[in-house]
N, C-alpha and C positions, 0 to 999 in steps of 0.2 A: 561721019558724026556719030553713028550708032557704035562704031568701033571704040571712038574716044570716050563715049558714055560707059561702055562696058569696062574699059580700062580703069576709068575713074571710080567705078562702083568696086572693082576688084581690089584696087588699091586702098579704097576706104575700108572695106571689109578686113583686108589683111592688116592694116593699121590698128583697127579695132581689136583684132585677135591678138595682136602683139601687145597692145594696151592691157588687154584683159589678163594675158599671161603674166605681164609685169605686176599687176595687182594681186595676183595669185601667187605671192611668194611670202613665206614666212620671214619676218625681219626681227632681229634683236634690237630693243630699244632700250637706251640707257639714259640717265640724267644725272647731271652733277649733284653730289649730295645724297644720292640713293644708296641705300644698304640693303644687300641681298645675302640672307643666311640660308645655307642648304646643307644637307647630310649627304653624305656618300657612304654606302654599306656595302660590304663584300661578305657573303656567307657561303661557306663551303659545308655540305652535308655529305657524309661518309657512310657507306654500307658497312655493316660489320662484318660482312664476308670479305671486304677488301680494306681493312683499316689502314690509314696513313700513319696513325700512332694508335698504340694499343688502347682499345676501349673508347677512342675519340669518335663521337658521333656528330659533332657539330663545331665548327670554328666561325666566329664572326668578328669582324673588325669595322669600326664605324669612325669616320672623321665628320666633324661639324665645322664648316668652313664659313667665313664671314668676308663677304667681297663689298668694299665701298668704293664708289666712283668719286675719286678725287677731283677730276678736272677734265674737261672736254677740250681737246687740242684742236680738232677741226670737225669737218661734218661726219667723218667715219672714225676718227681716233679719240681714245680716252685713256687717261691714266687711272690705274686701279690700285687699290691696296688689299692685299689677301691676308687674312689673320686666320690661321688654324687654331680654332678655339678649344677643341676637345677631342681627345682620342680615347675610344673605348674598345676593348677586346674581351670576348668571352670564348671559353673553351669548355664545352659541355661533354661529359664523359658518360659512357653506359653504366660504369661502376667507378666509384671513388669520388672525391670532391671536384666540383668544377672550379674552374679559374676565372677570375674577373679582375680587370684592370681598367681604371678610369682615371685620365690624366687631371680631370678637374678635382677628383677626390682621391688622391694617390695614397697608397700604404705608408704609413710612417717609416721611413729609411731605417731607423733604429731597429725596427721590428722585422724588417725584410732586407737584409744586406745583400741577398742575391738579386734584388731588384733595382739596386742602385743605379747600374748603367741605364737601365730602362728609364728610370725617373728623371735622370739627368737629361737623356735624349728628349723626352716629351715635354719636360719643363722648358727647355731651351726653344723647341719648336713652337710650342703653345705661347710663347712670350715674344715670338718673332712676327713682324709685320713685313711682307715682301711687296715691292713696289713692281707692278706689272704694267705693260702697255697692250692695248687691244686695238685692232683694225678691223672694223666690221665689214669693210669692203672686201677684204682678203681672207676674212675669218682666221685672223692669226692673234695669238697671245704669246707675249715674250716677256721674260724677266729683265728688269731694268736695275742697274746700280748693282751688278753681279759681284764685282770685285770688292766693294764696300761691304756687301752682305756676308760674303765668305769671310772677310777679314773680321767682321763683328762676331761671327759664329765661332770661328777658331779662337778668338780672344776669351770668349765665355768659356770655351771648353778648356782651355788652358788654366782657368781659375779654379776648376773642379779638382777635389782631392782624389785623383785616380791615377793608376800606373800609365806611363807614356804609351804602352801597347794599347791600353783600353782607350785612350784619347784618340789615338790613331784610328782604331775601328770605328769609334763613334763619329769621327769626322766624316769617314766615308758614308756611314748610316745617314748622317745629317744631310748631306749633299744629294744622296739618292732619294730620300724621303721628300725633300723640298722640291726636286724635280718631279717626282710623282704627283705631289699635291698640285703643282702647276699644271700638269697634263690633266688631272681630274678637273680642275677648274674650267680648263679650256673645253673639255669634254661637255661639262654641264652647260657653260654658256654659248657655245658655237656649233654644238652638234646639229642643231635644226636651223641655224641661221641660213638664209637663202634656200631652204627647201622648197621644192616646186610642187604645187597643186595641179598635176597634169590632168587629172580627172576629178570628178566631183566627189568620188569616194576613194581616192588615194593620194598620198603624198610621196614625192620621190625624193630620196637622199642618197646621193652618189649612185650605186648600182642597186639599191635595194627600194622596193616599193613597201609603204606602210598603208594598211587598210584603215580608212576612216570609219570607226564605228559609231561615233557620235560627234555632232558639231553643232555649236551655238555661238552666240557672241562672246561668252565667257571663257569657253573651253572646247578644245578639240581632243577627242579621245582616239588614240591609234592602236593598231595591233599588228604584230609581225611574227610570222612563224617560218622556220626552215631546218631541214636536216642536212647535215654535213657527214659524208661518209669517209672514213679512213680504212687502212688495210685491217686493222684488228679492232678498230673502235668506230663508234658512231655518236655523233653529237646533235642533240635535238635542242634547237634554239627557240625560245618563245619570249615575246616582248609585249609589254603593255605601257603606253605612255600618254600622259595628259599634258597637254600645252595650253598656254595662254596665248591667244591670237592677237591680243592688243599689245603685248610686249615681247612676245617670242620666248619667254621663260618656259622651262620645264617645271611644271607643277608636281609631277611625279612620274618616275620612270622605273620599271621593273624589267629586268632581263634576266631569263632563267635559261640554265643550260643542264641538260641531263647528259651524263656520260654512260654509254653502254659498251661493254666489252664482249668480244666473241668468245664463247665457252667451247669446251670440248666436243659439245653436242651440237656444234654450229648454230647455237642460239644465242642472241644478245642478252646479256644480263646487266642489270644497273649497277654501276660501280660507285658512283658518287654524283652528286649535282651541285651547282652553284647558283647564287643570286647576286646580282650586282644591281643596286637601286640608287636612285637620286630622289631626295625629297626637298621640296621648297619649305623652309620653316618660316621664313619672315621676309618681307618685301615692303620696305618703309614707304614706298610710293603707292602702295596697294592696300596694306592691311590696316583695318580699322581696329579700334580698341573698344568696340561696343558690341552688344548682343540684343537683338530685338526679339521678344517672345509676344506672340499673338495668337488669337483663336477664339473659339466659340464653345460654350458649355450647354448641352441639351439636358433639361431637368436638373438643374443644380440643387445640391443639398446644403450649400453654403453660399456665402455672399463674397468670397474672396479667394485668393491663392496666396501662398507665402513661397517666395523664392529663395533658397539658401545657396549662396554662392561662396567659395573659398576666397578670403580676402588677402590674406598675409602671404608673404613669400616663404614663410616657415611657420610651424605650429599649427593651431587648431582654429584659429579666428576665422568666423565667417560672417558675411553680411547678409541681412534678411530684407528683401523688398516685398511690400505689399501690393498684390495685383488685384484691383477691384473690378467686379463685373458691372457693366453698364446695364441700362434698362432692357436692352436685348440680348443680354447674357454673353456679350462679346467683352473682350479684354485686349490690352496691348500695352507694352512697357519696353523701354530701351534702358539697358543697365551697362555700367562699365565691365568689360571682359578682356583680360589681356592675353590669355593663353588657352590652348585647347584643354578642355576639362569636363568634367561631370558637374553639373548643378542639380539640386533637388527641389522637386516641385510637390507641394502638398495643399490640400485643402485647408481652409482656415475660416472659423465662424467668430465674428467679434463678441457676439453675445455669449457664446459657448465655447470658449478657447480650449477647454479640456475635453470637448466631445472627441471620441475616437476618430482618427483620420487615417486616410490611406494616401500614400505618396509614391512617387517614382523618381528615379534618376533620369536625366537626360544628358545628351552629349552635345557640345557646342563648340565653336571656333570663333575667334574674333571676326567680326564682320557678318556673321550669319544672321539669318532670320528664321527663327523657330516658330512653325506654325502647325497647330493641330486642332482637332475637334474632339471634345471629350463628351461622351454618352454615358450617363449615369442611370442605372435602371435597377430598382430593388436590391440595392447593395452591391451590384456588379458594376463594371465600367469597361469602357472600350475606347481606344484613342485611335484616330486616324491622323498619321502625320502626312503633311503635304509641303513643308518648307524644307530648310537646309538639313540634310543628313536624315532624311525621312526613313531611310531603310534602316540605318544604324539605330535610330530611336525606337522603331518599331520593334526590332529584335530584342533591344535592351528592355522595353516595357514588358514583352512577354516573359523574360527572365524574372523580372521583379514581380510580376504576378504570380509565378510559381512560388516565390518566397512568401508573398502575401497570403497565398492559399493555405499556408501552414498556420492556421489562426492559433493553434494551441501555442505556437512559439511566442506569438505576440511581439514579433520584431519591430523595434522602433528604428527603421532604417534611414530616418531622417538624422538620426545621430551617428555621426561618423567616428569610430567604427560602430556598427550596429549594436544596439542594446538589447539583451535577451531577458524579457521579462516573463519567466515561465517557473512553474513549480516542478520539483523532482518528480511529483506523482503524476503529472501530465506528461512529462517526458518518457516515464516508464512505461506508460500505457501506449504511447504513439510513436515509440522511438524508430520502429521499422518504416513507416511511410515518411518520416522525417529524413531518416538516412537515405531512402531511395531517391527523394526529391533533391536532396543536397548533392547526392552523387551525380545526378543528371544535370545539375546547374553548369552553365557555361557554354560558350561558342567556339567554334572552330573556323578556319578560313572557308571551308566548304559551306558554311551556313550563309555566307554572304554572296550575293550575285557579283558577277566580274567586274561590273562598273563601279563597284564601291572602291573609293580610294584605299590604298593600303594604310596611309597615315590614321584615318579614323578608325579603320577595321582593327588595326593592331591596338590601337588605345583602348577601344571598347572591349576587346578580348582579354587584354591584360587586366583591366579594372574589375572585370566579372570574375576573373580568377582571384584577385585579391578580395573581393566581396565573399567568394566562397571560402577562402581561407579565414577570413574574418569570422564567418558563421562557424567553421569547424573549430577554430579555437575558442569559441563560447561553449560549444557542445562538449568539448573534451573535458570541461571541468566537472562533467557529471560522472566521469569514470570513476573517481574515488568513492562516490556513493553507491555505485553498482557493485563494488568489489565485495561487499557484505552481504549481498542478496543472492543465496545460492539458487533460488528458484528462478532467477532471470536467466533464460537461455539466449544464446547467439550474441549476447552484447559483447563479449570478449572480442570475437572477431570483427565486429563492427568497429569497436574502438581501435583494433589494430589497424583497420583500414584507415581510419581518420588519423592515426600516428603516422603511418606510412605516407599518406598524403602531405602531412606537414613535413616530415622528414625529407621527402624527394622534391618538396616545393623550390623551385628556383627563383629565390626572391629577387635577384638582380635582373632577371629576365622581364619580370612583369612590373616592377616598381617604377613609378612616375613621380619625379620630385614636386611636380606642380598639383599633384592630386592629393587632396586631404585624405581620401580613403586609403590611398598608399601609404601615407605617413602614419596614420592612426593603427592600420593593420600590422604595420612593422613593430609598433609598440606591444601589441598583443603577441606578436610572433616572437619577439624577444623575451617577453616575460615567460612564454612557454618554455624556451630553451633553458632560461635561468631556472625555472622550477624543476626542470628535468635534470639539471646539474647541481646536486646538492650542496656543492661547494659554496654557492654564491646566492642561495635563496635566504629569505628571511623565515623565521620559524612560523609558517602558516599552516592552519589545518585546511582541510577541503572546504569547509563551511566558511572560513574567512576569506579564503581565495575567491569564493562565489560572491561575496558581499562587498568586495573591494574592486573598483574599476582597475584595469591594467595600467592606466596611465598615472595612477597615484601611488601604488603598492611600492614602487621602488623609487619613488621621488621625495620622500621625507629627506631632510637634510642629513640624517645619520646614515641613509643608505644611497644618497645620491652619487658619491664618488665610487662606491662599489659597483653601483649600476653602470655609470659611465665608463669606468675602466674595463668592465668585463663583456659589454655587448659587442666589442671588437672581436670576440670569439666566434661570433654568430653572424655578424654583418660585416660588409666592406662596401667601399665606394659611396655612391650617393646615399643609400639607406642608413649608413653609418653616421656620415655627416649630418643629415637631416634629423635623425633620432636624437643625436647629441644636441642639436639645436632645439628640439622640443623640449628636451630636459631643461635647457637654460631658460627658455620662454616660460616654462611651466614654473619654474623656480622664482622667475620675476614677478609673479602674481601673488606671492607671499611677501610679507614684510618682516623685517629682523626681529621686532619684538615677539611676533608669533612663535619664531624659532629660538627664542631666548639667546639671540647673538646681538652683538653690537653692530652698528652700521657699518664700520670699517671692516669687520670680520665677513659680514655677509657679503659686502661688496667685492672683497678680495676672493672669496669662494667662486662668485659668478664670473670674475675676470679670468680666473684660472681655467674655468671650464671654456670660456671663449677663446682663450688662447689655445686650448687643446684642439677645439673645432678648427680654428684658423690653420693649424699645422697639418691638417688632413684635407683642407678644402681650399681649391683655387677658384672657387665660385664668388666672384666679386659681388654679385647681388645678395647672395646669402651672408656673406662676411660683412658687407656694409650695413645690411639690415639689422644684424645682431649688435653690431657696433652703436647703431642709433638707439636700439632698444636699451643697451647698457648706459648710454649717455642719459637717457631719459630717466633710468633708475638712479644714477648719481644725482641728477636734478632734483628728483623727488627725496632722496635721502638727504640732500643738503638743504632741503625746505623751500627750494625755489618754485615748486608747484604751487605753494600756497600764496606766493607772491604775484601769480600770473593774473593780470587785471582783464580776464576774460569774462567774469561773471556780472550779472546784472540783477538789481533787486526790482520789487514790483514796480517801482517808481520810474524804472529805465535807466538808473545810474550805474555807471560801470564801477565794479568793486572788486575785491579779492578777499580770500580766507584771512589773510594777514591783518585786515582791518578790523577783525574780531578777536584777535590775539593779543594779549598783553594787559587787560584790565580785570577780567574775571576768568574763572575756569571756563572752557569751551567744550561742548559736545557737538559734534559735526555728524550729520546723518546723510548718507549719499545714496539716492535711490535712481538708479540707471533708467529703468523701464516704467515702473508704475508711479504716478505722481501722488497716488494716495496710500502707497505702502506704509503702514504703521503710523500714519499722519497723526491720527486723533490721540493715540497713546503717546506720541512725541510731544504734543501740545499740552497733555495732562502732565508730562514730565517737566516741562518748562515752567508751569505754575508751581509744581511742587518745590522746585529748586530755584527760587528767585535770585540767588547769587551766582547763578551759572548761566551763560549764554548758550542758547540752543539754536543751531542753524540747521535747516532743512534744504539740502542741494539736490536738484533734478536737472535733467536735460531734455531738450526736445527741439523740434524743427521750427516752431511757431511761437513767438513771445507773446502774440496777441491771445492765442488759445490758452496759454498758461495763465495769463493775468486774468482771463474770463473764468477760469476754473477756480482761482484763488478767491474771486469774489463770491463764489457759492461755497467754498470750503471754510472761510473765515479763520484762518490759522492763527495760532497764538505766537508760535516760534518765529524767528527770522527766516525769511525765504530768499532763495537764491536761485538763478536760472542760468544754465550753459546752453547756448545754440549750438546744436550739432553741425551746423555748417562751418563753425570756426574750429571746433575740437570735439573730442569725446572725454567723458569723464574717466573711462577706463585707461585712456591714455595719459591724461593729466596726472592721475593719482595711482597708477599701476594696480588697479583693483583686482581682487581675486574673484574667480567665477562662482565662488560658493555662496554668494549672497550679499545683500547691501551691508557695506562696512559702516562702522561707528567709530569716528576718531574722538579721543578725548586728550585735551590739553590742560596744563595747569595754568595760572594767571601770568606765569613768566614765559609762557610760550612752549614750554618743554612738553613734548608728546609722551603721553602716559602709556597710550595702546593705540594700536591701528584697528583693533577688531573686537570692540567691546560687545557685551551681550546687553541689549536694551533691558532685558527683564532683571538684570543685576547691575544696573546702571549706578546704583547708590554707592557700590564698593569702589567703583572707579572714580566717582565724584569726591569720595572720601579721601582716596589716595591723591587726587589732584590737589585737594585743599592741603593735605599734609605735606605734599613735595614743595609747595609754595612757602611753607613756613620754614624759618631758618633760626631756630633756637639756639643761642650761645650761652655757654657757661664760662665765667671768668675763672682762670686757674692762677694760683699765686707763683711767683718766680721760682722759689725754692722747689716746689712740687714740680715745676716744668723741668728744672735741672735735673731732678732726680729721674724723671721719666726718660730724658735724653740719655743720662749716663747708663741707665738700665738697658735701654734699647741699643745702645752702642755696643755695650758688653756683650749682650745676647748675639748681636749680629757677628762680632768677631769670633766668639766661640763656634757659632754656626759656620763661618767661613773656614776656619781651621779644620772642622769636621768634615766639611765638604771637600776640602783639598786631600785630606787623607783617604777619604772614601773614593775619590776620584783616581788617585794614584794606584790603589789596590785593584779597582776595577780595570784600569788600563792594563796593568800586569797580567790579571786573569784573562782578559780579552785577548792579549798577545798569545798567551800560551795555548789558548782554545784555537786561535787562528792557525798557529804552527801545527798543532796536532791535526786539525782538519786538512790543511794542506798536504801534510805527510800522508794521510789516508787517501787522498785524491790522487797523489803521485803514484801510490802503490796500485790503486785500481787501474789508472792508466798504463802502468807498466804490464799489468796482468793482461789487459786487453790487447796490448801490443804483441805479447807472446802468443796470444791466440791466433791472430790473423795469419802470421807465416805457418803456424801449424796446420790450419785449415787449408791453406793454399797449397802446401807440400803433398798432403794426402789426396787432394782433388786432382792435382797433375798426375800423381802416380795412377790414378785411375784412367786418365786419358791415355797414359803410356801402356798400360796393360791391355787396353782395347785395341790399340793400334799393333801391339805385338802379336795379338791374336787375329789380326787382319780383319777385325770388325770395323770396316771404314765407315759404313753408313751410321753405326752406333756411335763412332768416335765423333762424327760430324754433329750428330744430335746433341751428344754429350757437350761437345765444345760451345755449341749455340746456347744451351741451357747454362753452362758453366759461366759464360761471359755475363749473362743476365744476373746469375747469383753472385758473381764477384762484384758487380756494381752495387748490389744491394747490401753485400757484406762491408764493402769499403765505406758505404754511407753509414750504415748502421754501428760500425766500429767506432764512429766518432762520438757516439751519443752513450751515455752512462745507462739511460733507461729507455725502452720501447713500450708501446702498447702490446698487450698480449696478442692481438690480431696480427700485428706485423711480425712478431717473434714466431708465431705458428706458420705464418706465410713463408718465412725464410726457412724455416725446418722443412717444410713440405717441398720446397725447391730443392734442398739438399737430398731429401728422401728420394725423390723423383729421380735425381742424378745416379745415386746409389743402386736404386732398383735396376737400372740398366746393366749395372755391373754384376750384382749378385743374385738378384731375382728373389725377392721375399714379399711376404704380405704385410701391408701396413694399415693399422687402424687408429683414427683419432676420435676421441670422445671429449666433448666440453660441455660442462653443465651449463644449461641455458640461462640460468639466473645470473651468469657472470657476464658483465658488460666488457667485451673483449677489446673495444675501441677506447675505453677509458681506464682499464686496469693496467697498470705500468708494471713491467718486469725488468731485470737486468738484461742488457742487450747481449745477444749470442749466447744465451745461458742453455739453450736446448740443443744446439747442433753438436757440441762436444758430447753430449750424453747419447745422441743417436749414433755418433761416429764410433763411440766406444763399444755400444751394443752391437753394431754390425761387424767391426773388425775383430773384436775379441769374444763375441758370443755367437752370431749367427754365421760368420764366414767358414768356421770349422764344423758346422752342423750339417749332417746329411739328412735330406728329408725336407719336409715343410718347415720353412723359417717364418717366424712371425715376430712383428714388432708393433707394440701398442703404446699410445700416448693418451693419458687420461687426466683432465683438469677438473679437480672438485673445488666446490664452494664450501669454505668452513666458516662462514660469517664474515669475520674481520680479515681473513687472509685466504689464500688459495693453496691447494696442494697439487703439484704437477708429479705424475708418476710415469716413469719410462721403463717399460718392461718387455724383456725379450724371452724367447723359448730356447735360447742357445745353449752352449755347452756348460755354462756356469762358472762361478768364480775359481772353484779349485782347479778344474781341468784347464781353464784359461791361463792361469799363473804358471801352469807346467809347460805351455807351449811357448817357444821362444817368438818373439815378434819384433819387427823393425820399430815399432812404436813404443814409446816409453811410458804410455797412459797419461801423459801430461795434462790432457784435456780435464780429466775428473779432478785431479789435484787442483788445478787453476779454479775450477768452479767452486770447489769446497772453500778455498781461500777467499775468492771474491765474496762468497755469502757472508763468511765470518767478518771481513772487513766492512761490508755494508751494514751488518748488525752493529757493529762498533760505531759507525758513523752516523746512522739514522736511528738506532734503537729498533725494536720490534723483533718478532721471531722469524729470522732467516735461518733455515735448517738445512742439512744435507745428510742423507742417509743411504747407504748401500746395503741392500738385502739380498742374500743368496736364497733363492726359491727352494732349495732342497730342504731348508727348515720347514717348509710348508708341503713337504712330499710332492713338489713339482720340480720341473726342469727350468733352468734359466736364472735370470738376474733382473732385479727391479732397483732402480734409483728413485728415491723419493726426496723432494725438495719443497719447502714451504716458503712462501713470500707474503708478507704482511700488505694490506691495503695501504696505498700512500695517503698520508694525513694532510 
């Protein structure tokens, strides 16, 4: 009996153990209709000691993938749809421009022919939806309808305007990329499916154990670390994973690998490292679209908070929420919140709204609960965060307090980008502490504890960098004022540091399209570069630049196209598309009469800008939003906004503005915020002009509050009200942000102006009265026929004169075109002669080294020669290059010849010359150096010297190439294999360019014996490109 009891108990505990083990398994859970969006990012970091590509320090590739659960087939099997939504790649170099590509915001193919194949590839992939089958019991993911998919992809490829060989290569790349994306999706969804919790603090996956560092109902944090040794290389692996135990999805996964190589000293040295990450961006079954903010204020100095949240998909619009303190100084509010973003919190006093405030940014994500306690004491404040993202918001608050500590700057950081209200005298006194504070602003990965998610950490770091850039861009405006103050020391180096920070700033790395801070900082960033490039700026002095906000200077209608066309010189990808969207949305706040344009012209201009944005944007949310705003503009211009029956009068009757148009002239005043704004003056005007209807329109959330207010105000003009729960006045009437607009109509309903000045309303009413009058004067029949004959004869003569003028102009233009084409052909022929001439002499150098048995030198020479050939072949296709590129090619050539002849070389360039923007004829310097070496220095015994000097002559530069060789006279007496074609070609090129473009292109050969020195100098002058 006892034995049976023992067996039963053992069996019971064994079954209990098995059951417990079965429960301790991580399971992926899916539901029909569910949408899962995640990112996969691979980043390779290179040591400059072991470069994969010269000067490449970082290579990043990212895919954003969307998985939809279409159908549940049985208990374990589902049908999925995989949509690759976006591909982004960044290459960051130690020197030279970085490379950025974004399939959602591609480069215009007409401007980047070399990217055409890549644009085609990613355009097809990001427009493809793959059918997948998933078996959760076997942890398998397979592609369905493979043949149909391949047929469709090949069909789309054949429709492209590409050579057959390119289509063949793209077909292979398509197949390879889709297979890789399927594996990536399988890795993300199924990696931890069926993972076992063998111990309380570890999870087993295949042969690897992951340490559980934190566990709760909402998330499990894992860590894993191992070292793998190879013969000459060691790999150090480190992983951090955050899982959701309720659905088995990876919230975040970071896997770092450091590659160490064995050096000659038997020590391992870092060669490179890589990072592979997965990040959940959206889960339709989990994500909320709301944000809750709650907390407590100790010793408040105000009665409420104001929360400012970015509202629109593009542009600067934000929503303000009032957060009232209760009797115990607690508060709580839940607001719409669709994306991870920064929002702004500031104190607000209803009785004293102009009182100086202190505010701070906070970070949130949809579904978060932000909780904090605020202690205010004698002007100082402390915030203790306890809710979602407490660490991120604590660090963010500390950074904002650093800015607020600079009281002299008086930063209004609730305005995005920040507004700098500061005098030059204040800045002059305190610029050193200001500079040191700004210099120290910002966070790095090491400032965050290990448990902070990468998603929030990267966002906060990036937006602080954008905030820092915004501040620096404001301060850089003071530079022009410092230039004239000789007694101010150290300012030049400080402003040089500011400019270097701006010049080196990687805008694509830190930009986030949902952040209003990012969007507006890009506007200031672009304005800085346009100011720096004199070709594209308006004639502004330093004081007007300080007094105009950056988001208005380049957005007047006369400068709009210039601004929109040229920002692509400084921006690309999402920053470019969203900045152009900002221009469009800003323009829509102005009405045609303000710009002195007809409705049709105005609308056509905005439509052209919209089409330009769509050509570089595959973002359907952005494109649809802009299209909706354009549609609203059309409705407004067509007068449909005035027909909308959304307004109510004090009696509660529904009406529209159209009901007041057509009997008398109408003055319509729209007040969006303050119900009492200019009310009494408006009533006085209505009594002064009894033959005109005056309508005062406001908006609000409570009709009862409005009618109660009217009973106390006793207005004289007509009163109308719009409930903000139905619409907003700014949306109905496309109102500008500059102030309450005043519309004036004549009695026929024609709009006289959109933006009348109330203080001069009399002249607009006079105009409205006059436009409604139609005086007609009878004309007798003979006079009418005389006018017709006179006008007909005049038009006939004008037509004949026009045809003669057009024929002459056509002949003149044709002749000019032929002459220009002849000059271009001559220049091309000269460049074609120069290339074989250079190659012939370079190959002679290699041959001489080999004949002298200088094998190592020949090997080095060939290596450098190959690099130089690539540069020469590339540059020879261009008529002009920047001075910097031309000097770089010269230096490469000099390096090769120094191996052969051994001579000293010196290069001096005037610091005032902008080498990256000053253009010179391509391959103009190498023939000069070649002539100096072969005909001057080669035959010289002793120390050989060659010097290049570039001088700034104001509107032109002078380049001198001087050697201490044997001179012109002796050189002409020595027989040479070279016929000196290089100098002759250069002289001829400069003459042709002077004929083609005008300007002082000169070439001069100087024998230094005339200056009692030995050698030869070549002098050429090149004018600045207009």
